C-alpha positions, -999 to 999 in steps of 0.1 A, spaced: 678 -662 463 699 -682 487 691 -663 518 673 -682 545 649 -653 552 619 -648 531 612 -614 515 585 -588 523 578 -560 497 565 -531 517 548 -504 497 548 -471 516 544 -434 513 573 -410 521 552 -384 540 560 -392 576 534 -390 604 517 -419 622 521 -442 592 559 -438 594 558 -445 631 537 -477 624 561 -488 597 592 -485 619 575 -504 647 565 -532 623 600 -533 609 614 -538 644 591 -568 649 596 -584 615 632 -578 606 646 -609 624 622 -632 605 621 -614 571 642 -594 547 621 -562 542 624 -542 510 606 -509 514 593 -492 482 585 -455 485 576 -429 460 593 -395 468 573 -367 451 602 -343 455 625 -361 431 597 -380 413 613 -413 418 606 -447 433 631 -458 459 637 -494 471 655 -497 505 666 -527 524 652 -519 558 678 -539 579 708 -518 569 690 -488 553 708 -497 520 694 -479 489 691 -508 465 674 -492 436 658 -460 423 638 -454 392 613 -430 377 593 -459 361 568 -478 382 570 -508 359 607 -512 368 596 -523 403 581 -554 386 615 -562 369 633 -558 402 608 -580 420 613 -609 395 648 -614 408 637 -624 443 613 -649 460 587 -628 478 567 -642 507 545 -612 515 535 -580 499 522 -552 523 504 -523 508 509 -500 538 502 -466 521 501 -453 485 493 -417 492 515 -394 472 522 -420 444 516 -405 409 491 -432 400 480 -456 427 460 -477 403 491 -485 383 507 -498 415 478 -521 422 483 -536 387 521 -540 393 514 -557 426 490 -581 409 516 -589 382 544 -594 408 521 -619 427 511 -637 395 547 -642 383 561 -655 417 567 -693 419 546 -694 451 519 -667 453 528 -641 480 504 -632 508 490 -597 501 481 -575 531 465 -540 528 467 -516 558 439 -491 564 458 -460 577 433 -439 557 406 -441 531 425 -438 499 411 -471 487 377 -455 488 385 -421 475 418 -402 466 406 -377 492 420 -401 517 404 -386 548 370 -384 531 369 -346 532 346 -335 504 349 -304 481 330 -283 507 356 -291 534 334 -315 554 335 -353 561 315 -368 533 300 -398 551 305 -417 518 281 -397 498 278 -362 484 246 -343 477 251 -342 439 272 -374 437 309 -384 442 319 -375 406 307 -339 411 326 -336 443 358 -350 428 356 -325 399 356 -296 424 379 -312 450 413 -295 455 437 -316 475 464 -289 480 468 -252 470 501 -260 453 493 -274 418 521 -300 419 511 -312 453 474 -312 442 483 -334 412 504 -358 433 477 -362 459 450 -368 433 471 -399 423 460 -399 386 423 -403 395 399 -388 369 368 -408 379 357 -420 413 338 -448 397 369 -462 379 390 -456 411 365 -476 432 361 -504 406 399 -509 406 403 -509 443 372 -531 449 386 -557 425 420 -555 442 406 -558 477 381 -586 467 403 -606 444 440 -600 452 442 -590 489 443 -618 515 436 -595 544 428 -558 551 442 -547 585 424 -517 601 430 -502 636 395 -498 650 359 -512 646 346 -478 636 370 -478 606 360 -514 597 324 -502 595 333 -475 569 353 -500 547 325 -525 548 299 -498 539 320 -489 509 329 -525 499 305 -550 516 322 -581 500 355 -575 519 339 -579 554 355 -614 560 389 -602 550 391 -573 575 411 -578 607 410 -552 635 444 -548 652 447 -516 673 481 -498 673 503 -504 703 507 -473 723 531 -462 751 521 -467 787 521 -432 803 517 -426 840 485 -410 853 490 -372 859 483 -351 890 472 -317 879 477 -290 906 447 -269 916 442 -238 895 414 -213 885 417 -210 848 406 -235 822 435 -250 803 426 -270 772 453 -289 754 454 -300 718 481 -326 711 502 -329 679 509 -310 648 475 -294 640 469 -291 603 437 -282 586 426 -319 585 435 -322 622 411 -294 631 431 -262 628 400 -243 615 380 -254 645 407 -242 669 410 -208 651 373 -202 653 372 -212 690 401 -188 696 377 -159 686 354 -168 715 378 -174 744 383 -149 773 412 -144 797 399 -173 819 405 -199 791 437 -210 776 440 -232 745 475 -248 744 488 -266 714 513 -292 727 529 -295 693 525 -270 665 499 -251 644 507 -226 617 495 -199 615 481 -197 650 460 -170 665 479 -147 689 457 -158 719 467 -194 716 498 -208 733 521 -230 712 543 -254 732 562 -268 702 577 -302 697 576 -328 725 586 -364 732 558 -387 741 576 -398 773 576 -362 785 538 -357 781 528 -364 817 554 -338 830 542 -313 803 505 -318 812 513 -312 849 534 -281 843 508 -266 819 480 -276 844 460 -292 817 423 -298 825 413 -318 793 426 -328 759 407 -319 728 410 -340 696 395 -316 670 398 -337 638 370 -332 614 374 -366 597 371 -402 610 407 -408 621 417 -444 617 434 -446 651 447 -415 668 477 -420 690 470 -387 708 436 -400 720 452 -431 735 480 -410 751 455 -386 768 434 -415 781 466 -433 794 474 -402 815 438 -403 829 429 -369 815 394 -359 804 392 -363 766 369 -345 741 364 -354 704 338 -352 676 315 -381 669 334 -399 642 361 -425 637 384 -443 661 387 -415 687 349 -414 693 348 -452 695 371 -451 726 360 -418 741 323 -430 742 333 -458 767 357 -436 787 345 -423 821 361 -389 815 350 -386 779 329 -361 760 318 -368 724 306 -336 706 277 -344 682 282 -316 657 311 -294 645 301 -259 657 331 -243 673 313 -216 694 288 -241 707 315 -268 711 335 -244 733 306 -238 756 300 -276 759 337 -281 767 337 -254 794 307 -269 811 323 -304 808 355 -293 824 336 -275 852 319 -308 860 352 -327 859 367 -302 884 339 -306 910 
């Protein structure tokens, strides 16, 4: 390796979303100083792909995880970033490969793990248990019983991929604990609430955890024109994990004076909910004013590790509502126009939201 720039190996998923946004922002920051080699597993073609980030050059592709090790032997690696392993056929194999790569480098690379989700605690990476609720790190009859019954996706191939080769939660956590305690130099998380969950699961990693919130766009404060109806916005693509079930149940209890507007998408959506469709973040203030939005609701039923949409809503000066968990609640609790809902009960939550918006309009 005669290049002046040191190398970063960046292990990433290929599933898009906020993690993808984060990777791209990090690459923009790091690419002048480092050569970045991004490793992704693509479930569709069941292959690992290695790409040179600077020129998007596909350097290598293989079906065998161990080939990554052979590839890495040819270069001097300065850092290894475990950004996200969701969707890899066996995440524990990758941890072993990373250990082997680090052990065979002339100078041991710095290993950084990013906490975009909770896969290192459970393959159910948003900690939703087999009953469809946030597990709070325990299950009434134990984690192993939950895992036996847990279905990650209705499609059998997707279910197997998301389960990432895990047969026992005990073995899974032992491997991750060892990796985080012994191999990782730092664990980067994006809020204090998430740090607390990681430390509850693995107390010995407390001193390795660094809290670095995501950077968000500065959006202008909005001026909502006076109007009679209540307009409640939900931002983003609302999947089941993001609270689609909550929205569907709420939709059964709204009357003609209340509009729920998804600024983004939700499929399938009840007929009495408005779907705005895709948007650019820069356009959000204009959209909010045009739709006369009274408040933004973040309906996620799991402790989101950051939530860009929460930050965007607060940046615009809009009232924000969320459930009492994760990074959104951490910020909304200290926000003058915030409402934190204590329990998930859509009909009751809707009444609380209506009363809250009525107070905000006074």
